[in-house]
Rosetta silent file (secondary structure, phi, psi, omega in degrees, C-alpha in Angstrom):
SEQUENCE: MQINTSAWAIGVDIGGTKIAAALIDDKGAIHHRQQIKTPTQSAETLFKAVVKSIQTVLDNAQLQVSDIQGIGLGVPGKVDIHNGIAVYQNNLPWGNFPVVARLQAVFPDTKIAIDNDVKVAAYAEYRAAALGEDEIFTYLTISTGIASTTIVNNQILRGAGFAGEVGFLPINFAKPYHTLENNAAGPGIESRARIIYGNKRLTTADVFSDWATEVEPGYTIVEKTISDVALAVYSMICFLDPTAITLGGSVTLKNPTYLQSLNKYLLKWLHPEQMHIISRLSLSTMGSDNGLIGAAWLVMS
SCORE:     score description
SCORE:     0.000 S_00000001
   1 L     0.000  131.213  174.094    3.179   15.334  -26.478 S_00000001
   2 L   -90.623  118.520 -177.392    5.837   13.401  -28.359 S_00000001
   3 L  -131.268  156.429  168.375    6.093    9.959  -26.811 S_00000001
   4 L   -95.738  108.584 -171.669    7.675    6.589  -27.348 S_00000001
   5 H   -64.482  -16.407  179.575    4.642    4.349  -27.000 S_00000001
   6 H   -79.081   -3.677 -173.310    6.790    1.415  -25.899 S_00000001
   7 H  -122.676   17.754 -177.077    7.723    3.258  -22.695 S_00000001
   8 E  -133.862  146.203  174.481    4.402    4.486  -21.289 S_00000001
   9 E  -153.929  163.836  174.942    1.474    2.991  -19.402 S_00000001
  10 E   -99.310  130.703  173.578   -1.315    4.146  -17.117 S_00000001
  11 E  -107.669  138.561  178.164   -1.112    3.173  -13.467 S_00000001
  12 E  -127.770  125.301  179.951   -4.188    3.233  -11.236 S_00000001
  13 E  -112.390  110.342 -176.013   -3.922    2.983   -7.454 S_00000001
  14 E  -102.441  115.978 -179.750   -7.282    2.175   -5.841 S_00000001
  15 L  -119.201  177.470 -179.344   -7.430    2.743   -2.105 S_00000001
  16 L   -69.284  -21.222 -178.742  -10.047    2.884    0.584 S_00000001
  17 L  -118.483  -21.559 -177.281  -10.100    6.681    0.512 S_00000001
  18 E  -146.790  155.112  169.527   -8.774    7.705   -2.908 S_00000001
  19 E  -116.016  122.394  176.550   -8.283    6.620   -6.505 S_00000001
  20 E  -114.606  141.705  177.576   -5.101    7.936   -8.118 S_00000001
  21 E  -142.025  149.678 -178.966   -4.242    7.518  -11.798 S_00000001
  22 E  -164.424  162.295  171.981   -1.357    8.736  -13.930 S_00000001
  23 E   -89.488  126.814 -175.080    0.714    8.212  -17.036 S_00000001
  24 E  -121.595  138.237  174.959    3.985    6.486  -16.053 S_00000001
  25 E   -98.060  175.885 -173.712    7.155    5.996  -18.077 S_00000001
  26 L   -72.619   -4.854  174.478    9.592    3.097  -17.816 S_00000001
  27 L   -96.243   -4.427 -179.916   11.842    5.121  -15.488 S_00000001
  28 L    91.212    8.053  177.588    9.008    5.593  -13.011 S_00000001
  29 L   -75.119  143.839 -174.470    8.367    9.255  -13.777 S_00000001
  30 E  -107.235  133.805 -179.844    4.766   10.380  -13.231 S_00000001
  31 E  -133.794  143.335  173.889    2.803   12.530  -15.669 S_00000001
  32 E    56.432   40.603  177.725   -0.766   13.882  -15.649 S_00000001
  33 E   -65.501  140.759  172.601   -1.551   12.549  -12.210 S_00000001
  34 E  -145.152  153.881 -171.973   -5.128   13.003  -11.022 S_00000001
  35 E  -144.751  139.214  177.229   -6.903   11.880   -7.874 S_00000001
  36 E  -135.018  161.763  175.254  -10.480   11.540   -6.668 S_00000001
  37 E   -70.319  140.012 -179.250  -12.194   10.339   -3.522 S_00000001
  38 L   -74.457  118.606  174.758  -13.070    6.635   -3.641 S_00000001
  39 L   -82.485  128.630 -175.294  -16.838    6.115   -3.991 S_00000001
  40 L  -118.357   16.651 -177.406  -17.867    3.022   -2.038 S_00000001
  41 L   -64.939  -36.929 -178.892  -21.656    3.040   -2.491 S_00000001
  42 L  -160.496  167.704  178.055  -21.613    0.086   -4.888 S_00000001
  43 H   -62.461  -40.151 -178.524  -19.404   -1.985   -7.162 S_00000001
  44 H   -69.705  -38.245  177.980  -20.685   -0.154  -10.237 S_00000001
  45 H   -61.593  -43.191  178.469  -20.134    3.284   -8.735 S_00000001
  46 H   -64.843  -44.608 -179.802  -16.541    2.355   -7.982 S_00000001
  47 H   -60.024  -45.161 -179.803  -16.007    0.876  -11.447 S_00000001
  48 H   -62.677  -34.560  178.540  -17.330    3.991  -13.174 S_00000001
  49 H   -67.447  -37.691  178.121  -15.003    6.150  -11.079 S_00000001
  50 H   -66.025  -45.235  178.084  -12.008    4.052  -12.163 S_00000001
  51 H   -59.206  -45.133  179.725  -12.996    4.336  -15.832 S_00000001
  52 H   -61.820  -39.829  179.297  -13.407    8.095  -15.487 S_00000001
  53 H   -62.403  -44.342  178.949   -9.976    8.396  -13.835 S_00000001
  54 H   -63.037  -45.934 -177.841   -8.301    6.504  -16.683 S_00000001
  55 H   -65.613  -35.011  178.173  -10.084    8.513  -19.340 S_00000001
  56 H   -63.304  -41.690  177.725   -9.192   11.785  -17.606 S_00000001
  57 H   -62.731  -45.515  178.248   -5.488   10.901  -17.709 S_00000001
  58 H   -60.024  -45.013 -179.228   -5.730   10.041  -21.403 S_00000001
  59 H   -63.580  -43.623 -178.970   -7.599   13.263  -22.163 S_00000001
  60 H   -65.996  -31.007  178.301   -5.154   15.414  -20.205 S_00000001
  61 H   -87.553   -4.403 -178.118   -2.233   13.799  -22.030 S_00000001
  62 L    57.336   48.137 -178.988   -4.052   14.138  -25.359 S_00000001
  63 L  -125.145  158.094  167.075   -3.611   10.437  -26.002 S_00000001
  64 L   -98.639  157.677 -179.431   -5.685    7.492  -27.135 S_00000001
  65 H   -62.977  -25.446  177.993   -5.471    4.245  -25.190 S_00000001
  66 H   -70.511  -12.657  179.762   -3.828    2.699  -28.271 S_00000001
  67 H   -80.480  -10.816 -175.147   -0.904    5.102  -27.783 S_00000001
  68 L  -119.995  168.523 -178.979    0.251    3.383  -24.581 S_00000001
  69 L   -69.797  -35.397 -178.521    1.319   -0.108  -23.570 S_00000001
  70 E   164.747 -165.994 -176.612   -1.640   -0.710  -21.323 S_00000001
  71 E  -129.234  126.732  176.388   -3.323   -0.101  -17.982 S_00000001
  72 E  -117.585  141.792 -177.675   -2.242   -1.566  -14.650 S_00000001
  73 E  -127.318  138.450  169.092   -4.241   -1.424  -11.440 S_00000001
  74 E  -103.135  124.598 -174.327   -3.401   -1.930   -7.790 S_00000001
  75 E  -124.860  136.365  179.798   -6.440   -3.188   -5.862 S_00000001
  76 L   -64.469  158.300  171.547   -6.720   -3.811   -2.103 S_00000001
  77 L    78.411 -153.665 -177.032   -7.195   -7.272   -0.636 S_00000001
  78 E   -84.448  130.985 -176.691   -7.134  -10.614   -2.417 S_00000001
  79 E  -128.519  134.241  171.795   -6.708  -10.501   -6.186 S_00000001
  80 E   -92.029   95.791 -173.746   -6.854  -13.276   -8.791 S_00000001
  81 L   -69.602  -26.839 -176.777   -4.159  -11.929  -11.101 S_00000001
  82 L   -75.518  -34.844 -179.866   -4.609  -14.697  -13.687 S_00000001
  83 L  -105.799    1.810  174.338   -8.332  -14.097  -14.218 S_00000001
  84 L    69.202   37.617 -175.125   -8.321  -10.372  -13.468 S_00000001
  85 E  -115.700  131.700  169.988  -10.725  -10.579  -10.535 S_00000001
  86 E   -82.695  104.272 -169.706  -10.817   -8.473   -7.378 S_00000001
  87 E   -78.617  -51.119 -175.705  -11.729  -11.299   -5.002 S_00000001
  88 E  -152.110  136.257  172.697  -12.016   -9.661   -1.588 S_00000001
  89 L  -136.429  147.214 -179.571  -11.401   -6.245   -0.037 S_00000001
  90 L   -79.662  -28.938 -171.550  -11.980   -5.080    3.489 S_00000001
  91 L  -118.937    3.405 -176.441  -12.870   -1.486    2.565 S_00000001
  92 L  -130.046  156.796 -175.713  -14.318   -1.680   -0.973 S_00000001
  93 L   -92.748   35.990 -177.345  -17.482   -3.209   -2.557 S_00000001
  94 L  -107.159   59.285  176.171  -15.720   -5.327   -5.211 S_00000001
  95 L   -73.260  119.227 -179.018  -16.342   -8.884   -4.040 S_00000001
  96 L    50.703   44.526 -177.361  -15.360  -11.262   -6.906 S_00000001
  97 E   -92.056  126.283 -176.723  -15.544   -8.347   -9.329 S_00000001
  98 L   -80.357   74.916 -172.216  -14.158   -9.063  -12.858 S_00000001
  99 H   -59.664  -49.050 -175.355  -12.166   -5.847  -13.135 S_00000001
 100 H   -64.275  -46.811  179.944  -10.048   -6.734  -16.153 S_00000001
 101 H   -60.096  -42.536 -179.891  -12.918   -8.087  -18.257 S_00000001
 102 H   -65.581  -39.536  179.655  -15.055   -5.044  -17.479 S_00000001
 103 H   -70.990  -34.505  179.044  -12.255   -2.628  -18.336 S_00000001
 104 H   -69.016  -23.781  174.253  -11.450   -4.432  -21.563 S_00000001
 105 H   -69.673  -29.301  178.895  -15.050   -3.938  -22.612 S_00000001
 106 H   -86.961  -38.299 -179.011  -14.476   -0.176  -22.234 S_00000001
 107 L  -121.005   75.575 -174.950  -10.911   -0.134  -23.588 S_00000001
 108 L   -64.610  154.158  178.451  -10.844   -2.971  -26.175 S_00000001
 109 L    58.607   33.191 -179.561   -7.570   -4.398  -27.501 S_00000001
 110 L  -119.829  136.341  174.923   -5.724   -2.972  -24.495 S_00000001
 111 E   -72.907  121.364 -178.032   -3.348   -4.845  -22.213 S_00000001
 112 E  -131.947  134.769 -179.832   -4.846   -4.643  -18.709 S_00000001
 113 E  -141.387  150.686  175.086   -3.526   -6.224  -15.522 S_00000001
 114 E  -130.442  156.945  171.995   -4.332   -6.057  -11.818 S_00000001
 115 E  -155.720  169.263  176.020   -2.572   -7.040   -8.636 S_00000001
 116 E   -58.950  139.110 -174.433   -2.896   -6.354   -4.932 S_00000001
 117 H   -61.793  -37.850  178.985   -2.152   -2.687   -4.209 S_00000001
 118 H   -69.010  -35.189 -179.159    0.495   -3.424   -1.603 S_00000001
 119 H   -68.507  -39.282  178.555    2.208   -5.883   -3.940 S_00000001
 120 H   -70.939  -36.346  175.708    2.489   -3.391   -6.794 S_00000001
 121 H   -63.947  -42.352  179.365    3.770   -0.729   -4.393 S_00000001
 122 H   -62.725  -37.939 -179.133    6.252   -3.249   -2.999 S_00000001
 123 H   -64.883  -39.702  176.109    7.466   -4.116   -6.475 S_00000001
 124 H   -62.366  -43.155  179.633    8.233   -0.472   -7.195 S_00000001
 125 H   -67.266  -37.263  179.356   10.126   -0.222   -3.892 S_00000001
 126 H   -62.535  -44.245  178.472   11.951   -3.495   -4.588 S_00000001
 127 H   -63.862  -37.742  179.165   13.233   -2.227   -7.906 S_00000001
 128 H   -68.012  -31.603 -178.147   14.383    0.987   -6.246 S_00000001
 129 H   -71.570  -23.284  175.806   16.229   -0.991   -3.524 S_00000001
 130 L    51.301   53.932 -179.133   18.370   -2.720   -6.192 S_00000001
 131 L   -82.327  165.618  175.495   19.057   -5.819   -4.090 S_00000001
 132 L   -71.225  168.430 -172.228   21.047   -8.858   -5.123 S_00000001
 133 L   -57.553  -41.161 -175.189   19.401  -11.854   -6.706 S_00000001
 134 L   -99.400    5.649 -177.997   18.998  -13.919   -3.542 S_00000001
 135 L   -83.340  139.670 -176.637   18.358  -11.060   -1.115 S_00000001
 136 L   -93.914  134.891  179.788   14.927  -10.866    0.510 S_00000001
 137 E  -121.752  136.278  176.162   12.971   -7.607    0.505 S_00000001
 138 E  -126.840  135.913  176.715    9.878   -6.820    2.591 S_00000001
 139 E  -117.056  132.558  179.344    7.551   -3.864    2.232 S_00000001
 140 E  -125.945  125.457  178.007    5.114   -2.903    5.008 S_00000001
 141 E  -112.839  136.219  178.709    2.427   -0.266    4.570 S_00000001
 142 E  -127.503  105.534 -175.353    0.537    1.375    7.435 S_00000001
 143 L  -147.370 -123.592  173.163   -2.271    3.607    6.261 S_00000001
 144 L   -62.487  -33.142  174.718   -6.042    3.018    6.076 S_00000001
 145 L  -132.026 -176.383  178.495   -5.073   -0.628    6.482 S_00000001
 146 E  -132.555  129.171  178.645   -1.918   -2.616    7.230 S_00000001
 147 E  -158.759  165.435 -179.776   -0.336   -5.191    4.917 S_00000001
 148 E  -139.282  164.250  175.134    3.039   -6.415    3.711 S_00000001
 149 E  -143.586  139.694  177.045    4.688   -8.013    0.701 S_00000001
 150 E  -118.752  137.706 -176.782    7.908   -9.983    0.430 S_00000001
 151 E  -131.276  136.879  174.527    9.920  -10.309   -2.792 S_00000001
 152 E  -145.344  142.033 -178.578   12.938  -12.450   -3.631 S_00000001
 153 L    52.865   38.075  178.283   14.590  -13.156   -6.982 S_00000001
 154 L    66.735   13.519 -179.264   12.212  -10.657   -8.589 S_00000001
 155 E  -116.334  132.574  176.062    9.265  -12.832   -7.534 S_00000001
 156 E   -78.897  129.308  176.749    6.457  -11.775   -5.205 S_00000001
 157 L   -80.377  114.745 -172.140    5.733  -14.376   -2.529 S_00000001
 158 L  -107.046  -19.707 -173.151    1.982  -14.928   -2.806 S_00000001
 159 L    60.948 -138.372  177.751    1.247  -18.092   -0.868 S_00000001
 160 L   -85.434    7.146  177.036   -2.259  -19.260   -1.730 S_00000001
 161 L   121.828   -6.101 -174.974   -3.125  -15.692   -2.713 S_00000001
 162 L  -128.864   22.111 -178.578   -3.479  -13.910    0.615 S_00000001
 163 L   -65.219  146.397  174.069    0.125  -13.721    1.823 S_00000001
 164 L    92.008    0.440 -177.791    1.264  -10.632    3.683 S_00000001
 165 L   -81.492   64.410 -176.718   -2.002   -9.672    5.375 S_00000001
 166 H   -69.791  -13.841  176.864   -0.281   -8.930    8.680 S_00000001
 167 H   -61.802  -18.912  179.708   -3.047   -6.479    9.560 S_00000001
 168 H   -85.296   -5.617 -179.685   -5.078   -9.495   10.702 S_00000001
 169 L   -59.462  131.227  176.017   -2.560  -10.440   13.387 S_00000001
 170 E   -73.318  138.683  179.664   -4.208  -10.444   16.830 S_00000001
 171 L  -104.459   -9.036  166.100   -2.535   -8.085   19.274 S_00000001
 172 L  -155.174  166.437 -173.954   -4.239   -9.570   22.306 S_00000001
 173 L  -115.194   16.182  172.708   -6.333  -12.655   22.910 S_00000001
 174 L   -74.570  156.418  179.080   -9.053  -11.217   25.097 S_00000001
 175 L  -104.024  131.768   -5.573  -12.558  -11.383   23.641 S_00000001
 176 L   -75.875  135.446 -178.511  -13.341   -9.526   21.528 S_00000001
 177 L   -78.547  158.289  178.550   -9.703   -9.486   20.406 S_00000001
 178 L  -109.022  146.465  175.594   -8.230   -6.651   18.349 S_00000001
 179 E   -95.021  166.407  176.928   -6.112   -7.015   15.230 S_00000001
 180 H   -57.655  -41.651  179.803   -3.024   -5.025   14.363 S_00000001
 181 H   -66.347  -41.883  176.839   -5.029   -3.152   11.726 S_00000001
 182 H   -55.544  -36.654 -170.653   -7.857   -2.376   14.178 S_00000001
 183 H   -94.739  -39.341 -166.846   -5.343   -0.870   16.541 S_00000001
 184 H  -113.136   -8.544  172.933   -2.479    0.635   14.526 S_00000001
 185 L   -77.579  163.361 -175.976   -3.890    1.728   11.151 S_00000001
 186 H   -51.960  -53.324 -179.934   -5.055    5.329   10.800 S_00000001
 187 H   -61.988  -34.734  179.136   -8.814    4.753   11.271 S_00000001
 188 H   -66.970  -41.920  177.178   -8.184    2.448   14.235 S_00000001
 189 H   -61.829  -45.620 -178.625   -6.008    5.017   15.989 S_00000001
 190 H   -62.922  -45.431 -178.005   -8.602    7.715   15.378 S_00000001
 191 H   -62.048  -47.067 -178.934  -11.533    5.592   16.575 S_00000001
 192 H   -66.461  -41.365 -178.026   -9.828    4.507   19.790 S_00000001
 193 H   -65.698  -36.065  179.397   -8.508    7.998   20.535 S_00000001
 194 H   -61.168  -36.687  178.100  -11.948    9.590   20.134 S_00000001
 195 H   -69.574  -46.674 -176.909  -13.249    7.333   22.892 S_00000001
 196 H   -66.892  -41.809  179.841  -10.296    7.977   25.209 S_00000001
 197 H   -76.196  -23.966 -172.723  -10.268   11.749   24.595 S_00000001
 198 L    70.307   35.999 -176.244  -14.068   11.981   24.641 S_00000001
 199 L  -135.388  107.717 -176.086  -13.895   14.002   21.420 S_00000001
 200 L   -74.021  -10.429  179.960  -15.836   12.805   18.370 S_00000001
 201 L  -100.455   -1.182 -178.916  -14.074   15.307   16.084 S_00000001
 202 L   -61.454  140.642  178.491  -10.543   14.227   16.927 S_00000001
 203 L  -112.196  164.425  175.688   -8.428   13.162   13.927 S_00000001
 204 H   -58.779  -38.753  178.853   -5.499   10.813   13.582 S_00000001
 205 H   -61.548  -37.556  178.109   -3.328   13.856   12.844 S_00000001
 206 H   -62.699  -42.573 -178.757   -4.392   15.405   16.163 S_00000001
 207 H   -64.641  -43.501  179.619   -3.342   12.280   18.046 S_00000001
 208 H   -68.514  -29.208  175.276    0.039   12.175   16.330 S_00000001
 209 H   -63.135  -43.032  177.115    0.536   15.872   17.073 S_00000001
 210 H   -67.009  -38.346  178.206    0.141   15.085   20.777 S_00000001
 211 H   -61.083  -43.851 -177.086    2.436   12.070   20.413 S_00000001
 212 H   -63.155  -28.546  179.969    5.165   14.190   18.810 S_00000001
 213 L  -104.344   10.325  177.398    5.092   16.599   21.763 S_00000001
 214 L    57.846   40.685  176.361    4.641   13.794   24.332 S_00000001
 215 L   -96.147  131.269  178.825    1.225   15.052   25.402 S_00000001
 216 L   -86.383  151.862    3.767   -1.073   12.493   27.005 S_00000001
 217 L   -87.052   -0.482 -176.734   -3.134   10.534   26.243 S_00000001
 218 H   -57.544  -38.655 -177.940   -1.979   10.780   22.619 S_00000001
 219 H   -60.974  -48.312 -178.669    1.599    9.846   23.434 S_00000001
 220 H   -67.509  -39.021  178.974    0.658    6.568   25.116 S_00000001
 221 H   -58.203  -51.121 -176.550   -1.945    5.705   22.471 S_00000001
 222 H   -69.333  -40.806  179.478    0.528    6.047   19.596 S_00000001
 223 H   -59.684  -38.343  178.250    3.427    4.403   21.434 S_00000001
 224 H   -63.577  -41.741  179.978    1.264    1.331   22.051 S_00000001
 225 H   -66.778  -38.399  179.696    0.403    1.084   18.356 S_00000001
 226 H   -67.292  -38.662  178.014    4.063    1.457   17.346 S_00000001
 227 H   -64.515  -35.862  176.404    5.116   -1.267   19.769 S_00000001
 228 H   -65.668  -42.340  177.104    2.472   -3.547   18.220 S_00000001
 229 H   -64.227  -41.669  179.795    3.788   -2.784   14.726 S_00000001
 230 H   -59.920  -38.023  178.204    7.352   -3.363   15.933 S_00000001
 231 H   -65.279  -38.974  176.652    6.360   -6.817   17.174 S_00000001
 232 H   -64.607  -42.776  178.287    4.907   -7.628   13.744 S_00000001
 233 H   -62.847  -41.561  179.663    8.099   -6.398   12.082 S_00000001
 234 H   -64.433  -36.183  176.051   10.196   -8.471   14.465 S_00000001
 235 H   -61.317  -41.934  177.399    8.139  -11.535   13.577 S_00000001
 236 H   -61.843  -41.503 -179.803    8.932  -10.911    9.901 S_00000001
 237 H   -62.642  -43.087 -179.594   12.615  -10.592   10.747 S_00000001
 238 H   -64.784  -39.563 -176.558   12.567  -13.881   12.664 S_00000001
 239 H   -80.839  -36.779 -169.043   10.775  -15.780    9.896 S_00000001
 240 H  -113.200  -26.361 -174.389   12.379  -14.223    6.803 S_00000001
 241 L    48.067   56.792 -177.746   15.614  -12.427    7.831 S_00000001
 242 L   -67.686  152.683  174.777   15.156   -9.888    5.019 S_00000001
 243 L   -71.943  -34.984 -177.853   18.073   -7.826    3.751 S_00000001
 244 E  -146.465  145.766  174.420   15.909   -4.715    3.662 S_00000001
 245 E  -129.440  129.427  176.875   12.512   -3.571    4.916 S_00000001
 246 E  -114.649  133.425  177.281   10.776   -0.462    3.597 S_00000001
 247 E  -102.587  135.733  176.428    7.866    1.178    5.402 S_00000001
 248 E  -134.794 -173.985 -179.364    5.197    3.077    3.513 S_00000001
 249 L    95.536  153.601 -171.617    1.695    4.414    4.041 S_00000001
 250 H   -63.039  -34.062 -177.702    0.428    7.706    5.403 S_00000001
 251 H   -61.467  -41.822 -179.921    0.782    6.804    9.095 S_00000001
 252 H   -81.528  -41.006 -172.213    4.551    6.352    8.771 S_00000001
 253 H   -75.190  -26.164  177.517    5.309    8.893    6.059 S_00000001
 254 L   -85.261   -3.311 -177.926    3.442   11.776    7.689 S_00000001
 255 L  -133.566   83.675 -170.644    5.264   11.163   10.972 S_00000001
 256 L   -57.000  -26.412 -179.711    9.018   11.113   10.293 S_00000001
 257 L   -88.115    3.344  177.208    9.996   10.069   13.834 S_00000001
 258 H   -56.261  -46.416 -177.742    7.738    7.002   13.634 S_00000001
 259 H   -64.312  -39.130  178.410   10.659    4.877   12.425 S_00000001
 260 H   -60.107  -42.160  179.048   12.889    6.107   15.232 S_00000001
 261 H   -68.324  -40.617  178.627   10.301    5.016   17.778 S_00000001
 262 H   -61.218  -42.737  178.863    9.795    1.656   16.065 S_00000001
 263 H   -61.393  -33.317  178.642   13.546    1.018   16.143 S_00000001
 264 H   -56.604  -41.676  178.846   13.508    1.740   19.884 S_00000001
 265 H   -75.152  -41.603 -179.914   11.301   -1.309   20.403 S_00000001
 266 H   -59.504  -39.673 -177.732   13.135   -3.496   17.902 S_00000001
 267 H   -63.083  -20.566  176.453   16.453   -2.859   19.611 S_00000001
 268 H   -74.053  -24.708 -170.542   15.038   -4.439   22.768 S_00000001
 269 H  -111.392  -26.336 -171.836   14.379   -7.713   20.958 S_00000001
 270 L   -62.500  134.122  171.003   16.883   -8.100   18.121 S_00000001
 271 L   -73.764  151.421  178.528   19.462  -10.850   18.398 S_00000001
 272 H   -52.173  -33.407  179.477   23.021   -9.707   17.530 S_00000001
 273 H   -75.033   -7.340  178.915   22.769  -11.697   14.277 S_00000001
 274 H  -105.345   -4.383 -172.146   19.675   -9.687   13.346 S_00000001
 275 H   -63.792  -20.476 -179.076   21.066   -6.218   14.046 S_00000001
 276 H   -58.517  -25.292 -175.050   21.981   -5.641   10.397 S_00000001
 277 H   -67.868  -24.266 -177.607   18.337   -4.849    9.641 S_00000001
 278 H   -59.112  -39.354 -179.735   18.453   -1.564   11.574 S_00000001
 279 H   -78.874  -11.269 -179.390   20.576    0.065    8.864 S_00000001
 280 H  -116.797   16.605  174.767   18.323   -1.343    6.131 S_00000001
 281 E  -102.485  113.305 -169.809   14.968   -0.469    7.704 S_00000001
 282 E  -140.551  164.641  174.147   13.839    2.715    5.988 S_00000001
 283 E   -86.975  148.266  177.303   10.897    4.877    4.989 S_00000001
 284 L   -60.058  136.845  172.818    9.752    4.901    1.393 S_00000001
 285 L   -93.138   -9.742  177.943   11.232    7.671   -0.737 S_00000001
 286 L   -88.708  -20.583 -178.010    8.445    7.226   -3.309 S_00000001
 287 H    62.215 -143.127 -177.186    5.686    7.911   -0.821 S_00000001
 288 H   -72.490   -5.750 -179.762    2.170    7.318   -2.080 S_00000001
 289 H   -78.094  -13.141 -175.690    3.435    7.250   -5.680 S_00000001
 290 H   -63.078  -32.596  178.298    4.812    3.714   -5.372 S_00000001
 291 H   -66.172  -40.445  177.762    1.382    2.207   -6.044 S_00000001
 292 H   -64.431  -46.556 -177.134    0.977    4.149   -9.254 S_00000001
 293 H   -64.972  -48.399 -179.886    4.447    3.282  -10.497 S_00000001
 294 H   -62.745  -37.860  179.203    4.223   -0.390   -9.619 S_00000001
 295 H   -63.032  -44.767  179.674    0.768   -0.707  -11.177 S_00000001
 296 H   -62.695  -37.359 -178.809    1.949    0.739  -14.487 S_00000001
 297 H   -67.968  -13.816  176.110    4.952   -1.600  -14.539 S_00000001
 298 L   -60.922  -30.343 -174.544    2.526   -4.554  -14.504 S_00000001
 299 L  -111.012    5.762  178.788    1.867   -3.969  -18.201 S_00000001
 300 L   -90.644  132.588 -179.715    5.266   -2.740  -19.353 S_00000001
 301 L   -83.522    0.000    0.000    7.363   -5.203  -21.334 S_00000001
């Protein structure tokens, strides 16, 4: 492959169910993508899987790590971007794990950076949205988990490091209370539906199939989760008044009418001065690739 080394990097998207890695150019094009199931037995098992994924991309592209700008990673949960540490994840065994230092020991003299997976995906979506300098952009992902990121003036709003974790929002205050993620993320929908259906083999896809054809109890189960998500989105609108909101994650992207249903609830609550968001509330056109693209852009100059 003939390449301009100033325009390529490896992006790695680490999720609760899969690790994806690929060679990305500065236009966001993806090359030599490969994907494996995420091993969660231990921190070391996960680390070795990430190293193998990176090396596989390099081998498939017939490149050395010195041929590219660097390696960027999107990691779930709280991330210390300055010290390269995966601080906390809900679904992975990397508590306070020094990801960057460990990877630099394997790939010396290589630029390596990490950030929260939703934040790198949001950054890719933000660049695609091409908003004005002072316009606020929010990205919300609904998949294995639920989280959001807000960006303005090309800067990610981080708070004290854990901003955007809307999946922790309580959706009722009975004890034990449920969070938005417990209820409306893919595993939460599946778990609750299996109890209601009395079917331990039921999948999230099965429930959404019933929802799409308005078959009970799937229809009511999914509608309740969408109304909960809509309330979270409306809270974001009230606090931030973003110019645009993009939804990503498998739950929304595999169910194209999800957004239509969400808008149904929003329209009940929106003030006339907030109605502009309906035309700027959209599904991601990058799909699951936004994490890979955004991660690679972490190390591109």
